Every structure is written in structure tokens, then in C-alpha cells.
C-alpha positions in Angstrom: -15.3 -32.6 -42.5 -13.9 -31.1 -39.3 -15.7 -28.3 -37.5 -14.8 -24.8 -38.2 -14.5 -22.1 -35.5 -13.7 -18.4 -35.4 -12.2 -17.0 -32.3 -11.6 -13.2 -31.8 -9.0 -11.7 -29.5 -7.0 -14.9 -30.0 -3.4 -13.7 -29.9 -3.2 -14.6 -26.2 -5.1 -15.0 -23.0 -8.7 -16.4 -23.1 -8.9 -16.4 -26.9 -5.7 -18.3 -27.4 -6.8 -20.9 -24.7 -10.1 -21.4 -26.4 -8.5 -21.9 -29.8 -5.9 -24.4 -28.4 -8.6 -26.4 -26.7 -10.8 -26.5 -29.8 -7.9 -27.4 -32.1 -6.9 -30.2 -29.8 -10.3 -31.7 -30.5 -9.9 -31.4 -34.3 -11.6 -28.1 -34.9 -10.2 -26.0 -37.7 -9.8 -22.5 -36.2 -9.7 -19.0 -37.7 -8.0 -16.6 -35.2 -8.5 -12.9 -35.3 -6.6 -10.2 -33.4 -5.0 -6.8 -33.9 -1.8 -8.2 -32.4 0.4 -9.8 -35.1 1.3 -12.5 -32.6 -2.0 -14.2 -33.6 -0.2 -15.4 -36.8 2.2 -17.5 -34.7 -0.6 -18.9 -32.6 -2.6 -19.9 -35.6 0.4 -21.5 -37.3 1.1 -23.6 -34.2 -2.5 -24.9 -34.4 -2.7 -25.5 -38.1 -5.2 -22.7 -38.4 -5.6 -19.4 -40.1 -5.0 -15.9 -38.8 -6.3 -12.4 -39.6 -4.6 -9.4 -38.2 -6.7 -6.3 -38.0 -9.0 -4.0 -36.1 -12.4 -5.4 -35.2 -13.9 -2.0 -34.8 -13.9 -2.1 -38.7 -17.0 -4.1 -39.7 -15.1 -5.3 -42.8 -12.8 -7.4 -40.7 -15.7 -9.5 -39.4 -16.8 -10.1 -43.0 -13.3 -11.2 -43.9 -13.0 -13.5 -41.0 -16.2 -15.3 -41.9 -15.0 -15.5 -45.6 -11.8 -17.0 -44.3 -13.7 -19.8 -42.6 -15.1 -20.8 -46.0 -18.7 -22.0 -46.6 -19.0 -23.5 -43.1 -19.0 -22.0 -39.6 -20.0 -24.2 -36.7 -18.6 -22.2 -33.7 -18.0 -18.5 -33.1 -16.3 -17.0 -30.0 -16.6 -13.3 -29.8 -13.9 -12.7 -27.2 -12.0 -9.6 -28.2 -12.2 -6.9 -25.5 -10.4 -4.0 -23.9 -10.7 -2.1 -20.6 -10.8 1.7 -20.1 -8.7 4.0 -18.1 -11.3 6.7 -17.9 -13.4 6.8 -14.8 -15.1 10.3 -15.1 -17.2 11.0 -18.2 -16.5 14.7 -17.7 -12.8 14.3 -18.4 -12.5 11.2 -20.5 -10.7 11.1 -23.8 -13.3 10.5 -26.6 -10.8 8.6 -28.8 -10.2 6.1 -26.0 -13.9 5.9 -25.3 -14.8 5.1 -28.9 -12.0 2.5 -29.2 -13.3 0.6 -26.1 -16.9 0.7 -27.2 -15.8 -0.3 -30.7 -14.1 -3.4 -29.6 -16.3 -4.5 -26.7 -19.7 -3.7 -28.1 -19.7 -2.9 -31.8 -17.4 -5.8 -32.8 -19.9 -8.2 -31.3 -22.7 -6.9 -33.5 -20.4 -6.9 -36.5 -19.4 -10.5 -35.8 -23.0 -11.6 -35.5 -23.9 -9.7 -38.7 -21.2 -11.5 -40.6 -21.7 -15.0 -39.2 -25.4 -15.5 -38.9 -26.1 -15.8 -42.6 -23.6 -18.7 -42.9 -24.9 -20.5 -39.8 -28.5 -20.1 -41.1 -27.6 -21.6 -44.5 -26.2 -24.7 -42.7 -29.1 -25.0 -40.2 -27.4 -23.9 -37.0 -24.3 -23.2 -35.0 -23.1 -22.2 -31.5 -21.9 -18.7 -30.4 -20.4 -17.6 -27.1 -19.7 -14.0 -26.2 -17.1 -13.1 -23.5 -18.8 -10.7 -21.0 -17.7 -10.2 -17.4 -18.9 -9.9 -13.8 -19.1 -6.2 -14.9 -22.0 -7.2 -17.2 -24.1 -8.1 -14.1 -23.3 -5.3 -11.7 -21.8 -1.8 -11.6 -18.0 -1.6 -11.4 -17.0 1.9 -10.4 -13.3 1.3 -11.3 -14.3 1.1 -15.0 -17.7 2.5 -15.8 -17.2 2.5 -19.6 -16.1 -1.2 -19.7 -19.1 -1.9 -17.4 -21.5 -0.2 -19.8 -20.2 -2.2 -22.8 -20.5 -5.5 -21.0 -24.0 -4.7 -19.9 -24.8 -4.0 -23.6 -23.4 -7.4 -24.6 -25.5 -9.2 -22.1 -28.6 -7.3 -23.2 -28.0 -8.4 -26.7 -27.6 -12.0 -25.7 -30.8 -11.9 -23.7 -32.7 -10.3 -26.6 -31.4 -12.6 -29.4 -30.9 -16.0 -27.7 -34.5 -17.2 -27.9 -35.2 -16.2 -31.6 -31.9 -17.6 -32.7 -32.5 -20.9 -30.8 -35.6 -21.3 -32.9 -33.3 -21.4 -35.9 -30.9 -23.9 -34.3 -28.3 -21.3 -33.3 -27.3 -21.3 -29.7 -26.1 -18.0 -28.2 -24.7 -17.6 -24.7 -22.2 -15.6 -22.7 -19.5 -16.3 -20.1 -19.1 -13.7 -17.3 -15.7 -14.2 -15.6 -14.4 -12.4 -12.7 -10.8 -11.1 -12.7 -8.7 -13.2 -15.2 -4.9 -13.4 -15.4 -4.4 -12.3 -19.0 -2.2 -9.8 -20.9 -5.0 -7.3 -20.4 -4.8 -7.4 -16.6 -1.0 -8.0 -16.5 -0.2 -4.4 -15.4 -2.1 -4.9 -12.2 -1.2 -8.5 -11.4 1.2 -7.7 -8.6 -1.2 -5.3 -7.1 -4.0 -7.8 -7.2 -1.8 -10.5 -5.6 -0.6 -8.2 -2.9 -4.2 -7.4 -2.1 -5.1 -11.1 -1.9 -7.5 -10.9 -4.9 -7.8 -14.3 -6.5 -7.7 -14.5 -10.3 -9.0 -17.1 -12.8 -6.6 -18.5 -15.4 -7.2 -18.2 -19.1 -7.5 -21.9 -19.3 -10.3 -21.8 -16.6 -12.3 -19.5 -18.8 -11.3 -21.2 -22.0 -12.6 -24.5 -20.8 -15.9 -22.9 -19.7 -16.3 -21.4 -23.1 -15.7 -24.7 -24.9 -18.2 -26.4 -22.7 -20.8 -23.7 -23.3 -20.2 -24.0 -27.0 -20.7 -27.7 -26.9 -23.5 -28.2 -24.4 -24.8 -24.9 -23.1 -28.5 -24.1 -23.2 -29.4 -21.0 -25.3 -29.2 -17.8 -23.4 -26.9 -19.2 -20.7 -25.0 -16.5 -18.8 -22.2 -18.6 -17.1 -20.6 -16.8 -14.2 -17.1 -17.8 -13.4 -15.6 -16.8 -10.0 -12.2 -17.9 -8.6 -12.5 -20.8 -6.2 -16.1 -21.6 -7.1 -17.8 -23.9 -9.6 -19.3 -22.2 -12.7 -22.8 -21.0 -12.0 -25.6 -20.1 -14.4 -26.9 -16.6 -13.7 -30.7 -16.3 -13.8 -32.0 -12.7 -14.1 -34.9 -11.8 -11.8 -38.0 -11.4 -13.9 -39.4 -7.9 -13.8 -43.1 -7.2 -13.5 -43.6 -4.5 -16.1 -47.3 -4.3 -15.5 
């Protein structure tokens, strides 16, 4: 029986790249996105698609049900940036939408998937974070907050899950050339800011799924080899 994977945010960009690389190796993929284009991507891979809003916890339950009684790999990749820089003037609807996708949907995905992985004795999970998970990015403080939260969750859960045979890690890419960043592509190029490709990040995610140590935070920077980030231990007394 072939492996089964779920990939969120899979209508394009990093998620689509991950799904294509996994499917090329024989993995059956369930692809999830609010963009209906995910249906065409899934069809091209012989996989399944769910179209919906991951801020609704029911969608995470449905995507796990669509995978059947087996789930080997889970990539929680869906994300969105924010246009609000000042909390004093930000739109609360946009704020809730960004937090819902970037942060809450990760929790909902784990909530839905972990029971299945536990029944089968293990699995592998990768969450897409960002350089913004490891430092402050003043251009997008709300996005930065959500990615810090994701890394905090990975750090807190990776060891106990590893004891159950479930590996949990995160990738932390720099600027990636995806549909999400497309509006600023010319500006980035004009400023000489290098960008990763979706395939760069997709390959790193697949490698982390296959062979990463639990708790790995893999930092991806254009022009550099992937590097594992090691937090500095704090002396809390």
C-alpha cells in the first residue's frame, strides 16, 4: 500500500511543489486549499482535492477523513501575509483571517491528524514557518507573530510526539517566489533581493519528512545550504 500524505495550501507555490515531489515517488496525496485550482493540481497527480477554508476546524477533520484510515505524512503549509503594520489601525477582520490560517489551522490540522497517526504507530509532520518565525520582521508584525507561535508549538510538541513515533519539524524559508509574494516580485528583483523557488522549499520539506530529526527547524536562505537552527538555551534559574 502506498504512503498517504495531506498537503495544505496546495493549489500552487510551495504546497503544489511538495505534492508533485511526493506523488512522483508514489505517495497518494490529498491536497487542500481555498483556491479551486487545487482540484486541477490534484487531478494531474492522481490525488484528491478539498476546497475550503482552513480557518474552519471541520475542514481539517474532512481532509483527514479523505485520506482514509492511514496517514503517513502531513504538511501544514497554508499561510497568508498581512497588510496591516500598526495594531492601532489594523482591520480586525483581516487580522483574524491571517491568524486563522497561519496559526489556528496548524492546531486544527494536528488535532485531526494525530489520532490517525497514533493508531498506526507513527508518522511525519512538517509545518511551514518562515525566517519571520526566528526574528522580528517590522514589515509584517502580524505574520511574524503567527510564525513565532508555530515555532513555539513545534518546540513544545516535538519531543513528546517523538516518543510516540511521530516526527514533527518546521521549515523556515526566507523570501520565496510564490503567488503570495508575486505582487512584490519586481520590487524585490529591482532591489537585488534574492528569492528561493517553490521547488527549493518543496525539496527541503520532502527531505525533512523523510529523514529529519524531531524538532528540526530547517532554515532556508537563497544562495546558502539549508541549515538547522538551534535555539540558545535559556537559564531560567
